[in-house]
N, C-alpha and C positions, 0 to 999 in steps of 0.2 A: 483444756485448750492447748497447753504446752505438749501434752502427750500426742494429741492429734497432729500438731505441727511436726513433732519428731517422727511420727509414723509416716507422714506425707513425705518428709525429707528422705527417709530411709527407702521408701518405695521408688522415689524418683532418681536416686543416685544410680550411677552405672556400676554394675557388678562386673569388674574387669576379670575377676577370676572365672565367673560364669561365662563370660565372653570367650575367654581363652579355652575353656572346656568345650564350648560349642564349636569353636574353630577346630579343635583337635578331633571332635567327633565327626565333623563334616570335611575333614582334611582330604579324604579320598575324592569327594565330589568336587572340591575346589581344584585339586590337582588334575582330575580327569577333565574338568571344563577348560582348564588352562592348556592342557595338551591337545584336546580336540580343537579348541579355538585356534591354536597355533597351526595345527595341521590343516584346518580349513583355509586359513589365511595363506598358507604356503601353496596349497593347491590352486587357489584363486589366482595367485601371482603367476603360476605356470601357464594358465590359459589366457592371460591378457596379452594384447599386442604391445610391444615396447613403444614408448613415447619418448622422443628426444626434445630437449629444450635448448634454444639459442636465445641469447640476450644481447642487447646493445644499450648504451646509455647516451642520453641527449641532455645537454645543459641549456637552460633558458636564462638569458641575461637581459636586463633592461637598463637603458641609459638613465642617468639622474634626471629626476622630474622637478617641476616647479616646487619650491619650498612651501608654497601655500597649501599644497596637497599633503594629505597624511598618508603617503605611500610608504608604509612601514613593512615589517616582516609579514604581517597578515596579508597585505596586498600582494606581496611577492608569492605567498602561498596560493592566493586566489588565482594569480596569473598562471602558476604551474598547474593548478587543478584544471584551468581552462584548456591548457594544451593536452592534458591527460584525456579530457573528454573529447577533444578534437581528434585524437588519434584513433578513437573507436567509432567515429562517425562513418556513415555509409559512403560519402564521397571519397574519403581517404582510403577506405578499404577497396572500393571499386577502382580507384586510380592505381593502387599497388597491384591489384589483380590484373589490370590491363597490361601493366609493364612486364609482369612475370608470365602473362598468358596462363594464369593459374587461379582457380577459384579459392579464395581465402575464407575460411570459416571464422566468423567473429569470436566464437567460443575458444579459438586457439590463441587469441591475443590477450595478454595480461599486461596492463600498464600500471605502474605505481611510482610514487615519489620516494626517493631516498630520504630518510629522516633528517630534518634540519638542514636540508640543502635545496637547491633549485635544479636538481638533477632528476631526470625521468628515466626509469628503467623499463625497457620494452622487452617482454618475454614472449616467445612463440613456442607453443607445444605442437609437435607434429610427429607423425610416425616416420617421416622421411627426414633425416638430419640435414640433408642438402637444402630441402625446401624450408626448413625451419630457419636456417641461416639466411637464405635469400629473402624471405619475408621480413625478417627483423631489419635487415639493412635497407630494404626497399621502403619500408614504412618510415624509417628515419629520413631518407632522401625526400620522400613525398612531403613529409612534414616541413622540412627546410624550405622547399619550393613553395608550398602553399602559404607558408608564413609570409614570404615576400609578396606573394600575389594578393593575399587577403588584406594585409595591414597597410601596404603602400598604395593600394587602389584608391583609398579615400583622399589622398593628396594629389593624385594624378590630375583630376579635373581642375583643381585650383591652379596647379602649375600650368596646365594648358591654357586656362583662361588668362592668366597673367602674362604668359608668353604672347598671346594674341594681342593683349593690350600694349605690350612693349612694341610689337611690330607696328601697331596702328600709330602709337605716339611717334615712333621713329619716322613713319611715313609722313605724319603731320609736320614733324620738324623739317624734313626735307622739303615739304611743300611750302612751309613758311619761308624758308631760305629762298625759295624760288619766287614767292610772292613779294618778298621785300624788294626784289628787283622790278617786278611788274605788278603794280597794285591794280586790283580790279574788284568791283563789287561782287562779282560772281564767285570769285575764289574765296572771299570772306564769308559769303553765305554758305558755301560748301563746308568751310571749316566750322561754322556755327552748327551746322547739321551733324557733323562728325563728333563735335564736342558733346552735343546733346545726346547722341547715341552712346557715348561713353558714360555720361552722367546717369542716365536712366538705369542701366543694370547695376551700377554701384549703389544707387539709391535704393533699388529694390533689394539688393543683397543686404544692405544695412538694416532695412526694415525687417527682413526675415530673421537676421541674426538677433535683433532686439526681441522679437517675439519668442524665438527659441530659448534665449537666455531667461526670459521671464517665466517660461514653463519649467525649465530645469532648476532654477534657483528657488528651491523650497527648503524649509527646515529639515534637518536630518537627511540631506541628500547623500546618495551613495558616492563612493570614491570615483566610480566611472562617470557619474553625472558631474561631479566637481571638475574632473579632467576635461570634460566636454565644454563646461562653462568657460574655463580658462582658455581653452583653444579658440572658442568663438569670440571671446573678448580680445584676444590677441589679433584675430582676423579683423575685427572692427577697428582696432588701433592701426592696422595697416591700411584699411580702406579710407578712413576718415581724412587723413592728410591728402591723399590722392584726390578724393572727392572735392575737398576744399580747393585744391589747385585747379581742378577742372572747372569748378564754378567761377573762379577768378578769370580763367581763360575765356569762359563763356561770356562773362561781363565785359572783358576787354574787347572781344570780338563784336559784341553788340554795340559798344561805343564806337569801335572802328567802323562798323557798318553805317552807323548814323553819321559819322564824320564824313564818310565817303559820299553819302547822299546829300549832305549839306555843303559839299564843296570845300571841305577843310583842306588845307595845304598838305602837300605830300610829306613834308617833314613831320607833321603831327602823326600822319598815318604810319610813317616809317617807325616812329618812336613806339607807337602802340604795337606794331607788328613785332618789333624787337622785344618789347616787354612780354608779349604773348609767347614769343619764341623762348624766352628765358623761363617762363612758367612751364612750357612743355618739356624743356630740358630738365627742370626740377622734377616734373612728374615722371620723366623717364628714369631718373636716378632713384626716385622713391619706389617705382615699380621694380626696378632691378634689385634694390635692397630687399623688398618684400619677397621677391622670388627666391633669393638666396636664403632668406629667413625660413620660408616654407620648406625648402629643401633640407635645411638644417633640422627643422622641427620633425620632418619625416624620419630623418636618421636617428634623432633622439628618442622618438616615441615608438619606433618599431623594435620590438624585442628581438634579440639575436638568438637564433637556434643553431647549435653546433653539435655535431656528433662527436662524443668524446672517445668512446671505445667501440669499434665495429664488432659485430657478431662474428664469432668463429664457429667452425664446424664442431658440433658436439660429438663426443666419442661414446660416452656411457649414457644409457637411457635414464631418465629420472623416475620412471615407473614402468612396469612394476618393480618393487624392491622386495624380494622374498623375505629378507630379514625383518624389514619394517612391517610388512603385511603379517608376518607370523607373530610379531610382538603385538600389533594392534588386535589381531584376531584372538590371541591368547588373553589379552587384557579385557577385550569385550566379553569373551566367554567367562572370564573370571568374575567380572562385575555382574554379569547376568546370573551366574551361579550364586554369587553372594546375595543378590536381591532375592532369588528364589529361596535360598536357605533362610534368609531373614523372614520372608513371608511364612514359610513353613513353621519356623520357630515361634513367630508372632501369633499365628492362629492355632498352634498346638497347645491345647490346655490339659495335656496329660501330666501326671506326676512324674518327675524325673529325679528329684533330690529330696532328702529328708526335710530340708527347709521348706519345700513346697507343701509337704504334709502338715508341718507345724503351722505354717502361715495360713493355709486354707481351712484346715480341720481342727487345729489346736491339739493334735495328737502326736505322740512320740513314736518314732520308728524303733521297734524293739529288736528287729532282726533283719539280716541281709543274707539272702540265699541266691547263689549264682545259678545261671542257666546250666542245665545238665548237658554235658557233651554227648556226642554220638557214642563214644566208647562207654560212657557211664550208663547210657540208656540200655545198651546191650546187656550190661550186668544186672540191671533192675533199677527200680525207683527208690528202693529203701537204701539210700546211700549211707546212712548212719550204721546200718547193719552190715552191708557188703563192703564198704570202704570207710572204716571208722576213722582213718587218718586223713581223709580227703578234706579239702577246704569246705565242701558243703556240709559234711558231718560236723566240723568245728563250728560252722555257722549255726547249726541247730543247737549245739551245746551252749553257744552264746545266747541264743534265744531262750533256752531253758533257764539259764542263770538270770536273765532279765525278768522273766516271769516270776521266778522265785523272789526276786527283790520287790516286784510289784505286789506280791501277796504277803508282805511282812505285816502290814496293818490289817489286812482283810484276806484271810486264807482263801486260796483259789482251789476249790474242789472240782468244779465243773467249768470247763472252758470250751466255748463254741468257736469253731473256725468257719469263717464265711468270707464272701467277697461281693463286690458290687455287680459283677457280670460273670458269666461262665468263662471257663478257659484260663483263669489266672493261677491255677495250680493250688487251690485251697486243699484238695484231697491229699496231694503230695505233702504239703506242709503238715497236715493233720497226722498222717501216717508216720512221717519221720519224727515229728515232735513227740508223738506217743512213744515211739521206740527209744528216743533219746531220754525221755523221762524214766522209762523202764530201765535203761542202762544206768541211770543215776540211782537206782535202788528203790524207786517208788512202784507201788502196785497201780498199774494204769489199765484203764479200759478205753478202747477206741470204739465209739458208738457211731455207726454210719447212719446219721439222721437225714441224709439226702435221699428222700423217698421218691425222687424223680429220676435222678441219674446216679445211682450208687456206684462206688468204685473201690471201697475199702477192701472187699474180698479179692480184687485183682492184685492189689499191692502185696497181700500176704498169701496169695494163691490158695484161697479158701473157698469152699462151696457156699452158695447163697440160696440154697433151696428153702432153708428155714431161717428166719431172722426176726427183726424188731416188729414188723407188721403182724407176724403170727402171734406175738405176745398181746398186741392190741385186740386180736380176734379171740384170744383166750384158748388157742389151740395148744400152746406150750407155755412152760414157765420160763422166767428170765434166766434161771440157772441152766436150762437146757440149751439155750442158744449161744451161750458164751463159749467161744472157741479159743483155745490156747495156741501159742506159737511154739514150734519146735525149737528147743535150745534156749528159750527165754521164758521162765515161769512168771515173770513180773508183768507181763502184758497179756491181755485178753482182747478179743475182737468180737463185737456184735455186729453182724452184717444187717443189711436192710430187709432181706427177705423179698418176697414177691411185691411188685409195685402196686400200691393201692390206688383206687380212683379218687380218694379224698385225703391226700397227705396233709393238707393244712389243718383239717379238723382233727386228725389223729394227733399231730404234734401239739395242738393247742388244748387238748383234752386234759382232764385231771389224771387220766391213766398215765400220761407222760410224766407228770409230777411224781407219781408213785414209783415209776421205773427209775427215775433219777435218785429218789430217796433210797431205794433199795440198793442201788449201785454204790451210793456213798457209804453204806454200812461196811462193805467188804473192800472197797477200793480207795486208794489215796487220791487219785485224780481220774476224772472222766473227761476225755477229749471227744467232743461232738463235731463230726463232719457234717455241716449243714448245707442246705441248698443256697445258691446266691440270693441276694436280697431283692432281685427282680421279681421274686415270688414272695408271698406273705409267710411262707414257712419259717424263714429265719427270724422274722419279727416276733412271732409267738414264742419261738424257742428261746430267743435271746432274753426274754423276761424271766425264764426259768433257771438260767445259769448264773454262775458267779462272775463271769467275765467273758467278753467277746473280743476275738482277735481278727482284725481285718487284713485280708491278703491284697496286696497291691502289686501289679506288674508294671514297673516303670516303662513309660513310653506307650502304654496301652490303656491304663485306667484313666478316665477323664475326671476332671475336677467336679463337674456338675453331678456326675453319676455317684461319686463317692460322697459328695456333700449331702445328696439326698439320702444315701444309705445311712450316714451318721445321724441325720435328723430323724429318720424313721426309727432307728434303734433307740435313740434317746427318748423319743415319744413313747416307745414301748417300755421304758424303764430299764433298759439294758445298761450294764457297766462296760463301756468300751475301754479295753486295756491299752490298746495301741494298734500299730500296724506292722506288717512284715513286708519288706521289699523282696519279692520272689522273682525268679528267672531273670536276674540281673545279667546282662551280657558281659561275659568275662573280658572281652576286648574293649569294653567301655566302662570299666570299673571306676576310673577316675571321674567319669562324667556323672554317674549315679551316686557317687559318694558313699562311704561307709563300707564298701566291699574291698577297698584298696588293701586292707591288711590281710585279706585272704587270697593273696596272689599265689599261683601255683608254685613259683620259685620258693616262696617263703615256706610252703608246706613240704616241698621236696627236701629242703634243708632240714626242716623239723623232723621229717620222717627218718632220714638216714643218719642224722647227727645227734639226735636227742636220745636220751636213755629210754629203753622200752617201757619202763614203768611210768613214764610221764603221763600217758593217757589214763592209767589206773589212778594215779594220784589226783588227776583232775576230777575223776568221777567221785573219789572219796571227799574231795573238798566240796563238791556240789551237794553231796549227801548231807554234809553238815549244814 
């Protein structure tokens, strides 16, 4: 259980070294994406129409409110938000358009609140700097005017009504003064009618206010509703004293009228008229005080809107900005390239490092062979013979040494070279490995057992008219088809011969066992170049040899293909020695790991500064 937890933790940890290697490998793509993105952003900026921005600031202030209301910072922010919304309404924009005789696009307007303040910033984006400035200042002017019109309108009707009542009371006072001099039943009845006309609207207004208060006065009422409740209660407090006085006047006039009908003396009537006159005067003063109170309330409850900083003519356009566009384009392309690279790497299941081989297959990578350059291809594919001091030649000598260590407990006389798919360079490895072992003093035979696409004869420039298939047919003996290499008596090559129609049956036959046993009599090591494991030839042949060496091309060989190959070989009873990384790109040596020590600079230094017998000494050591 602990081992499983440790494995899970190891798999889930981020390998920063591998991440750095991936970045280095794809650095060209990241840089290219960055440059192309920046170039596209710059070109886009060149073709865009310049846009100018003018801005002005407006401050919203509100007079102190009733302490019973919770008009805190939040309410102030709500008030500011209301004005922000008001600035973008259709009537405001149309009013500004009419003043400027210019159609204003709502998309040009940007209104925002400066943080932690009650200041509104109005920004106008326009291709004409003069128009941008004019629109910003006009919107501010329209807002100031509309504020006065919208918020003071609700007090205007009340003021007009109270002014009318004042005029009527004043008229009644003047009439009472006249009636005191000349008492008459008709004048008293007229006053009763006038008082009744004053009482009725006040009574109706009181009833209406009581109903509105009952509707608004609910639990968890909003701040706006609370303000309206207080405003209506204040209005009732103003109406009720006046209504009470009117009712007293009404009662006195009724009594006065009855006294006149019953023939009461003039002194009594005069006293009642004077009392009524005093009540009217008191009503007049109350109405006058209420009118002043309403005017003061209007001033207190009307928010003040003032332009703080007028808009000025913009000089530089706000967009396009070539530098910003280039940076954004480069960043976007860089991110897109990174995502693409991540997806490629995520879905790429090819082998790239020795750790991948050990993790997936449980095999050790015994050798690392670099990609052959164009100059080396012109010289030939047998690098160990043509360029014995090249990095590739040294890589094969290292592979030979690793194979010798692998055969300490179990001698390796027959080694089969194969791969999961064609085109991974198994024949190149087989030919160079055979030549390297021959240079190490061993008697080696390279047997071309790929009876489908043979290639050993091309490496050594030998004829392929007669070969292994002719031995199967009984036309020639094994000794007749062994071809020697000029200049090296330690290696012989057995070519494939003509291609048979049934290669699998030939390689699986007992005749193949006999051929291998006969070769072991005279040779130290037999290297078999087999067909890839996509055909059954390699499976039958693998069971007849001492060890199998798998060729892997990093970045090409897929995990599932090689996993299936290893399983097939193990089911056939083969002894898989390990793997060889072949055709490693020399410009990505650090990515694929293991080839770093074979850098060209290292070997140039070795070639020109080392003693000439160093290579010979290495051969002698390997012989031992």
